[in-house]
N, C-alpha and C positions, 0 to 999 in steps of 0.2 A: 702331088698334094704334100704340103708341109705339115708336120705334126710336132707338138711339144709335149714331152712327158715331164710334168712338174714335180717338184720335191714332194715326197710323201705319198706319191700316187700308188705305191704298193708297200705293204708292211712285211718286212723280212725278219722282224724280231731281232735285229742286229743293227749296229751302227753302219751307216752308209759309207763313210769314208774314214780311213784311219792311217796314220803314218806308219811306215815300216822302218824300224830302227836297225842300224847296223852297229854291232858291237865293235868289230874290227875286221877289216878286209871283207871276206865273203861270209863271215859267220852271221847268219840271219836270225833276227829276233822279231817275231810278229807281236806287236803290242795288242794285248787282250784277246786277240783272235788266234786260236790254235792253228798250226800249220795244216792240220788235216782238214780244216774247214775252208781252206783256200785252194782254188784250182791249181792242180799240179803244174800246169803249163806256165802259170805265173811264177811259181817258185823256180822253175827251170830257167826262165828268162832272167830272174833276179840273180841266179847263180852265174849265168853265162855273160850277162850284160848288166852289171850293177850300175846304179846311178853314177854319173860322172861328177866331178867336183862342182858343188853348188846345187846339184839336183837333189830333190827330196822325193823318195818313193812313197806313193800313197796307194793303198788297196781300196778300191771303190766298187761297190755293188751297183750295177747298172739297172737291170730289170730281170724279172722272173718269167718263166715260161707260163703261158696261159693255162695249159692243162693242169698245172699244180697251184698256181696263184690266182687263176681267174683273170678277168679283165681288171685293169686298174681303175682308179676312182674317176677317171675321165672317159671311161667307156672304150678304151683301146685294149685289144687282146693280141698278144704276140705269141704265136704257136711255138712250140719247142723246136720244130724243124727250122723255122725262120731264125730263131735265136742262134741255133748252131750254124746255119748256113751264112748268116750275114753279120755275125759278131765281128769279123775281121774288118768290116767297114769302119769301125771305131778307129782302128789303127791307120787305115789307109786315108781316111778323110777327116777325122775329128781332131780337134785340139781342145784345150781347156780354156774357156773364156769366162767373161762375167756378163751376166744379164743378157745372154744371147746376142751379144754384139760380135758376131762371128764372120763378118764380111772382110775382115782384114787380119791375116795371120800375125802381123806384127803387133796386134793387140791381144794376142793369146798369152796365157800365163803358165803353160806347160804342155807337154806332149803325151799322147797315149802310147805307151811303150809296148803293151801287149793286151790282148783280149782273149778270154777263155770262157767256155761253158762248163760250169761246175755241175757235173752230172749228179752228184750227191745232193747238192743244195738246189738244183734245178734253176740256175740263174746265170746270167752273164756277169762276169767279174772283170774288172779292168786294173791294169797296172799303169798308173799315171805318174810321170816324173814332173813335179812342179818346179818352177824356177825359184830357187831359194836365194840366189845371189845374182848380181849383175853379170858375172861371168857366165852363169848358166843361161840367163835371159838372152844375152847377146848370142851365145852359141845356138840356142834354139829359135832365135829370131822373134823374141817376144818380150814380155815385161815380167817384173818380179811379183810373185804371188804372195805378197806380204800379208794381206788380210786373211787369206785362206790358211796359211801356215801358222799365223798367230793363234787363230781359233783352234786349229787341230792340236797344236802344242799345249794349249790350255785345257784340252780335254773337251772342247766344245764341238758340236756338229755343224757342218756347213750344208746349206740347202743346195742340192745338186739337181739340175734340170737338164734334159737332153732334147736334141732336135733330130728329126729324121725326115727323109723324103720317101714317099711311097707312090708308086704309079697308080695305085687304086687300093681301096679297102673293100671288105665284103661284109654285108649285113649278116649277123648270126641268126637272124630270124627268117629271112626270105632268100638270102644268097645274092642280093643285088650288088653288083660291082659299081663303085662310084669313084670317079677320078677327082672329084672335088665335093665339097659340102653341098653345092648346088644340085648334085646328082643323087643326094641321099634319098632313100625311099621314104614314103609316108604311108598312111593307112590304106591308100588305094592300091599299093603294091604289097606292102607287108601287112596283110589282113590280120594276122594273129596278134602281132605286137605293136602295130601302129607306125613302125619305121624309125630309122635312125634320126630323121630330121627333127623329130619332137621327143622321142623317147629313149635316146641313147643313154645307157647307164641305168635304166630303170629295171628293177627286179619285179617279175610278175608272180602271180599266185602259184604257177606251176614250178617256180624256182628258177626259171630262166632269166638271166640278166642280159638284156639286149646290148650288144656291143659291136664294135667295128673290128673285124679280124684283119690283121695286117700280114699277109703271106710273104711280102717282099718289102724290105726296108733298108735304107742307106743312112747310116748314122754319121752325122758330120759335125756335131757340136755337143760338148759337155760344158755346162755353165754353172758357175756359182752365183746364185741369186742372193745377194748379200745385204741389200738396203731395203728394209720394209717400206720406206717412203718412196722408193724408186717407182716410176710408172710401170715398169715391167713387173717388178715384184708385186705391185698392187694388182695388176692383171692376174698374176698367178695365184695370189693369196686371197684377194678380196672379192673378186667378181663372183666367185662361186657362192659366197655368202649373200650376195645381193640378189640371187635368183634361186628359185626352187629347182630348176632344171639343171642337169649336169652339163658343164662346159666341156665339150669334146677336145681332144688333142689338136684336131684340125682348126677348131675355132680359136683355141688358145694361140696357135701360131699366127692366125690373122690378127688377133688382138694385140699380140706383141709387136708385130710389124707396124700396126697402126700407131701403137704407143711410141715406137722408136721414131717414126716419121713425125709425129706431132711434137716430139720433144726437141726437134731440131729448130734452131732459131731461123726465121725467114726474114732477112733484112734486104729489101729490094734496093735497087740503085737509087731510086728517088729518096729513100730514107738516108742513104749514105751521102747524097748530094746536099741534103739539109744539114747534115753534120759538117760537111766540108764548108758550106757557106757560113755557118756559125763560127767555125774555127778561123776561117779567113777574115771574118769581120773583127774578131778579137785580136787577131794578128796585126791588123792595121790600126786599131783604135786603142789598144791597151798600152798606155804610156808607162815607160820605165820609171818615170818620176812620180807617178800617182801613188797615193796612199794605198789604194786597192792593190796595186801591183806589189808593193812591199809586203803587204799582209799575205798575199798569195805566195810570195817567195818563202816567207817564213813557214807557211802551212805546208808547202811542198817539202821543205827541208825537214820539218818535224815528222812527216808521215812516211818518209822513205826509209826502208830497211836495207842496209848494204847487202849486196849479193855476195855470198861467200865464194871462195875460189872454186871455179867450175871443174878443175881437173882432179879434184879429190875423189878417191875410190868410193867413198860412202854415198856419193850423190847419184840418185837414179836419173835415168833419161826419161823425160816425159814428152812423148811424141806430140801431144797436143797442148804444149805449154801455153800458147796464146789463147786457145779456147778456154783452158782451165782458169787462166788469170782473168780473162774478160768476164766470165760468168760470176766470178767472185769480186768483181769491181777492182781489179788490180791492173797496174801498168808497169812495164819495164822502163827504167830511166834510160835515156839515150846511150849512156856509157855501158849500161848493162846489156842493152840491145846489141851494141857493137861487140861486146864481149861474147855473147851467145853465138854470134856468127864469126867469131875469131877475126874481127876487123878492128882497125884503129878508130880513134875518135873522129866523129863527123859532125859534132855539134856546131862548128863554125859554118856548116852548110845548111843548117836548119832555118836560118833567118828567111822569112817569107815563103816557106815551103808550101803552105796551104794556098797562098795566092798564086804561086806558080802552078800548082796542081789544078786549081780552078780555071786557069787560062789555057790548059792543054786541050787541043782539039780532040784528043782520044780519051778524055776523062771518063765518058760513059763506059767505054770498053774496059778501062782500068778498074773502075768500080765494079763492073759486072764480073770481072775475073779477080777481084781483090783476094789475094792469097791468104789474108788474115781473117776472112769470113769463113773460118773452118767450122765443120760440123761438130756439135757437142750439145750437151744438155744445157738449157737455159735456166738460170735461177734468179731471173730478174725480180720475181715476186718476193723471194726471200731477201734479196738485196734491199729492195725498197722497204720492206718491213723492218729489217735490221737497222738501216741507216736513215729512217724517216726523220729522226730528230736532228740530223746533221744538215748544215747549210752548204756544205761543199763536199766534193768528191774525196774519198779516202784512198790514199796511195799506200799500198803495202805490197811487198814482194815476198811471198811465202818462201822460206828457205828450202822447202821440199820440192819446189817446182824448178828443178835445175836440169841442165843437160851437161854431159861431160865429154862429148867429142863432136867435132865440127861436121861429122858425117851423119848426124842424127836426122830423123825424119822431119824434124822441125825445119831444117834448112831445105829439104826437098819439098815440104809442104809450102813453105813461104816462097820458094823459087828464087832465092837470092844467092845461090851458090856461085853465080857468075858475076855478081856485083863487084866492081873493082874500084869505083870512084866514090868519094865522099858524097858528091851530089846524088848519085844513084842510090846510095844507102839512105840518105836523107829523105828521098822520095818514098823509099820503102817504109821508113819509120812514119812518114806522114800517112801512108795508107793504113798502117797498123793502128795509128791513133784514130783515124776516121772509122775504122771497123769497130773500135772500142766505143767511141761516142755514139755511133749510129744505133747501138743497142739500147741506149738510154736517152734517145732523142726527145722522147715525150716525158721524161722524168722531170719533176719540178726543179731539181737542182742541175739540170742540163747546162744552163748558162755558166754556173760556177765551175762545172766540170770542164767545159770548153776553155774557160779562162785559165784554169790550172794546167791544162794540157799545153796551151800556148806558153805559159810561164815556164813549164818544164823544159821547153825547147831553147830557152835563152840562157846563155852562160851566166 
């Protein structure tokens, strides 16, 4: 059973996360938090293995022992013995993520360097090294924790949520062991308190708060829930207000997984084929001598922002560049596309690319495995709302969406590391444009978007 421990589920009377500053070398200074209130094991790790260049040490309070803090606000109770025994799973299995997107370590933002049980404070504390620079992110196999560090350096708190796996939990009222929520007890089993199925987190007249005791737990995820408008943050923060009953940690995990699945754009092959047909049509019929074409060329030129040099040290690697740009209604110019993949110009091979793709016998398979249909959150509704007044597609290339080495995950994702000819790269670019247009195939400006994409391909 998966469980999520959301931000603010326990009150420690202290800040959850705080940067640990180094004056020089190993001279340690704990911001606002006295050293004696921090687990001694963490201080020892800081002394023996201080952060490497680019890493930022953060002291983080994970959770408190149930015997002293009681169950959390979601009805989960973690005994002191379990806190002590399983604290090290944070180090073995967890990394620092955002919004519980923990399925890919390359999307992590820091590592858990140490975990300790603070016997005085009766809580698990963590020493997390966040990636403060690209050097640290590359070394740790992740991304730069820019949002988290900006907040912490400004004295703001970050919402920290955790995920764990439990083989079962135990009802504090009747002792029923459940491997999933489906096995939670009800009034027929838990006569006195009515069972976890309907009464988890409820406090009764005798003072007992019905909760799920977790004697075994494997912690594998620490996440910063940072965007209130995000679906996952909505689940963690808003669902509870929409219902009188307590949302358990197990139910939260189910809701988060459902939210993640529902946020992924689902573009079937048929929808991509519609986009391909539209692009091929404009490719054949849009005359270079027409007034429409000249206006489109001017529009394309005015809406393109040059891509800065990719090899600069200040540019971050964005693994899902294409998904990030697609959802914001952006497209790479062919020369920029070639530059991202460290290839030479291939624009001379783009003529008739959609017609050639439409005539391929294996087109269905190509679209089914289109590498540019990468997973990511869709913001089509926001795009439509923002650009409803426009009569054509807006081309912009955000300068922050850059890669700085040809071995980035973008190349692995797109599968073009072995592309050697201009014709092959042109076909890849065609698939990239199909993936983009297929997301907006039912948009009222889709025809204008298709015409501009075709125009973009012509020198």
